[in-house]
ZAROVO-120183 format. One record per residue (C-alpha): residue number from 1; residue in one letter; x, y, z. Coordinates in nm, 3 decimals, m for minus. Example, Ala and Ser with C-alpha at 12.3 -4.5 7.8 and 13.67 -1.06 7.14 Angstrom:
BEGIN
    i  aa       xx       yy       zz
    1   A    1.230   m0.450    0.780
    2   S    1.367   m0.106    0.714
//
This chain:
BEGIN
    i  aa       xx       yy       zz
    1   X    1.975   m0.557   m1.456
    2   X    1.657   m0.586   m1.249
    3   X    1.654   m0.427   m0.904
    4   X    1.615   m0.676   m0.620
    5   X    1.266   m0.716   m0.476
    6   X    1.182   m0.586   m0.132
    7   X    0.866   m0.615    0.074
    8   X    0.736   m0.314    0.267
    9   X    0.465   m0.309    0.534
   10   X    0.287    0.028    0.537
   11   X    0.008    0.184    0.743
   12   X   m0.183    0.494    0.634
   13   X   m0.331    0.703    0.916
   14   X   m0.596    0.976    0.899
   15   X   m0.925    0.981    0.712
   16   X   m0.842    0.681    0.494
   17   X   m1.150    0.461    0.531
   18   X   m1.478    0.519    0.350
   19   X   m1.309    0.739    0.088
   20   X   m1.208    0.483   m0.175
   21   X   m0.853    0.455   m0.044
   22   X   m0.821    0.075   m0.071
   23   X   m0.953    0.053   m0.426
   24   X   m0.738    0.345   m0.542
   25   X   m0.435    0.198   m0.365
   26   X   m0.491   m0.137   m0.536
   27   X   m0.514    0.037   m0.874
   28   X   m0.197    0.239   m0.807
   29   X    0.000   m0.064   m0.689
   30   X   m0.115   m0.271   m0.986
   31   X   m0.018    0.007   m1.229
   32   X    0.326    0.021   m1.066
   33   X    0.370   m0.355   m1.114
   34   X    0.368   m0.435   m0.742
   35   X    0.225   m0.745   m0.579
   36   X    0.080   m0.778   m0.230
   37   X   m0.241   m0.665   m0.063
   38   X   m0.430   m0.375    0.098
   39   X   m0.696   m0.387    0.370
   40   X   m0.874   m0.170    0.625
   41   X   m0.798   m0.228    0.990
   42   X   m1.042   m0.197    1.276
   43   X   m0.827    0.082    1.427
   44   X   m0.913    0.309    1.131
   45   X   m0.586    0.269    0.941
   46   X   m0.525    0.113    0.601
   47   X   m0.260   m0.160    0.594
   48   X   m0.052   m0.250    0.288
   49   X    0.205   m0.523    0.227
   50   X    0.373   m0.471   m0.110
   51   X    0.659   m0.638   m0.296
   52   X    0.859   m0.483   m0.578
   53   X    1.169   m0.281   m0.650
   54   X    1.268   m0.001   m0.410
   55   X    1.168    0.257   m0.674
   56   X    0.824    0.098   m0.724
   57   X    0.770    0.082   m0.348
   58   X    0.879    0.444   m0.300
   59   X    0.631    0.551   m0.569
   60   X    0.352    0.366   m0.387
   61   X    0.446    0.530   m0.058
   62   X    0.438    0.875   m0.221
   63   X    0.090    0.796   m0.354
   64   X   m0.019    0.668   m0.011
   65   X    0.089    0.995    0.151
   66   X   m0.165    1.177   m0.071
   67   X   m0.429    0.909   m0.131
   68   X   m0.743    0.964   m0.337
   69   X   m0.906    1.311   m0.339
   70   X   m1.144    1.249   m0.045
   71   X   m0.871    1.114    0.185
   72   X   m0.690    1.317    0.449
   73   X   m0.368    1.127    0.518
   74   X   m0.200    1.226    0.844
   75   X    0.103    0.999    0.806
   76   X    0.229    0.674    0.658
   77   X    0.436    0.438    0.873
   78   X    0.669    0.197    0.695
   79   X    0.882   m0.100    0.784
   80   X    1.077   m0.345    0.574
   81   X    0.984   m0.708    0.623
   82   X    1.119   m1.037    0.493
   83   X    1.062   m1.062    0.117
   84   X    0.731   m1.222    0.029
   85   X    0.592   m1.351   m0.299
   86   X    0.240   m1.276   m0.417
   87   X    0.068   m1.359   m0.747
   88   X   m0.094   m1.013   m0.780
   89   X   m0.199   m0.711   m0.577
   90   X   m0.530   m0.778   m0.401
   91   X   m0.793   m0.602   m0.193
   92   X   m0.843   m0.781    0.140
   93   X   m1.115   m0.783    0.406
   94   X   m1.098   m0.566    0.717
   95   X   m0.884   m0.715    0.992
//
């Protein structure tokens, strides 16, 4: 039986811009089979909305807490949001 889909809204804080975080996050999420998007925010954080099983989402969060080698992640905030449907996982413009 397939686990029900959830959608999580996550924010990575720290040195997460200019270090390849978005591209690496997109690659990780895609490899996990998640859909959604990632983008930089003008406040210096990286924002992610991802849909998948709780296990897939937890794996993405664990990755986000480490990030790519050049990142220095201070913390990752998370909230559950109403389930959303996306065709793929995409890299979005800064907002």
